[in-house]
N, C-alpha and C positions, 0 to 999 in steps of 0.2 A: 150234457150236464156237468162233468167235471170243468169243463172250459168257462162257463158261467161262474160256477162256484169259485174257482181258484182265480179268476179275474176279480171278481168282487172282493174275494178274502185279501188279495194283493193290493187293492185299492183302499180297503180299509186299514190294511197294515201301514200303507203310505200316511193314510189320514192320522192315524195314531202317532207314528213316529215324527211327523212333520209338524204336529200340533194342531192341524186342521180340525180334527174330531177332538172333542174335550174328553178323551179317554187316556188315562194314565198308561205309559208303556208297560208297566208291570203286568199289564192284563192282556198281552199279546198272547201269552200262553192260551188263555179262553178262546180267543178267536180261531188260533190253529187246532185247538182240540175239537172245537165246534167244526170247523172244516173237514177234519177228519172222521168225526162221528157222521156228519151228514153225507159225506162223499161214501164212506164205507157203507152205510145204510142203503143209500141210493145204489151202489154198484151191486149191492146183494140182490136187491129187487130186479134190477136191469139184468143181471147175469143170468137168472132164471129165465127170462124171456128170450135172451141171446140163445141158451142152449138148446132151444127147439127150433131156431131158423135152420134151413136148409143151407149146407155148404159150410156149417159151423167147424166141422171135423176136416175140412181141406187142409192140406199142407201148408198153404199159405197163411190161411187163418190160424193155425196151431203155432206157426212159426212167430207170427205177429202177437199173439197171446204170450208166448215165451219171452220174447223181447221186451214187452211192455211189462211183465211181472219182474223180469230181472232190472228193469229201469226203475220200478218201483221199490225194489229191494235195495238197489243202490243209494237212492235218495233216504231211504230209512237208515241204512248203515252210516251215512254222511251225518244225519241228524243226531243218531245214538252217538257217534264220535265226539261230536260238537259238545252235547251234553255231558259225556264222561270227561273231556278236556276242561269244561267248566267246573265240574264237581270236583275235579283234582286241582283247581286254581290255576291251570295251565292255559286258559283260554278265556275270551270274553264274549258276551253276546253279539260282537261284530261278526264272530265266525258264522252267525247264521246267514249272513248275507251271501256266503259261499252257495247256499242251496239254490237260489233262482239261478245263478251264474251256471253251475254244474248242471242244475234241472234242465235248463234250456239246452245245453250241450248234449246231455243224455237224450233229450227229445229228437235234438236233430240227428243223432245215430239211430234211434228207434224208428223214425220216419224213413230215414235212408235205407235202413234195412228192409223195412217192409215194401219200399217202392221198388227195391231190387228185386225181391222174391214173390211179389204180387202183380197183378195186373192194373194196380193203382199207380202206374208211373208217376201221375199229377203230385203224389205225395213227397216227391224230390223238391218241389218247391217249398212245402212245409218244412222240410229238412233244412232247407237253406236259410228259411226264416227263422227257424229255431237257432241255428248256428250265428245267424246275425245278432239275433236278441241276446245270445251269450255274449258276444263281442260288445254289444251297447251296454249290457249291464255292469261288465268289468270296470270300466273307468269310474263308475257311480259307486264302487265298494266303499261302505261306511257312510253313504250319505243317504238322507230319506228317499231321494229321488229315484234311487235304485228300484224301489217298491213300485213308483208310479210307471216307470219305463216297464217293469216285468208285467204290471196290470194291463198296459196298453198292449204290449207283445203278445200276450196269452191270447188276446183276441184273434190275433193273426196266426199264432201257431197251434190253437186248440180250437177256439170257437169255429172260425171260418172252415178248418179242415173237417171238423165234425158236422157242420152244416152240408158241405159239399158231399160228405158220405152218406149222410141220411138222403140226401136228394138222389144220389146214385140207388140206394136201396129202394127208393120209392118208383123209380122209373123202371127198375128190373123187375117189379112185382107184376 
């Protein structure tokens, strides 16, 4: 769910900042608030279903949950820091371009840790893809194409790994 949501949101962000969509950039906040609200609501619903699954309390699952929770906190802190910087007149909206770059790097770290401590060693390729996405986004900093690159990359760093995980869950039942 998060993968499709973030891919569509990043694509919409690119459409707005590139002028492809006839929406003024000052409304980007509404796009991202909508993303957060929809994602949070979806996670709350899915979280209740996941809590009843067998093996959810295994050490590997608990570490994975902790790593992804800290990843989310890290991105939230970055976002708050950018907003504070802007409110103090010390930064610009261009700083928000750091979020996908840092986000992909953090995603690479989270997938890498999960691959090392779990039986899902295949997540190492997702980790590598996320690190590569971070490197590909950095040269596009400050340009609308950053969000197009990020939208495409999330298909490979979020959607494909999620589908693979879902496939493993269905075959193990």
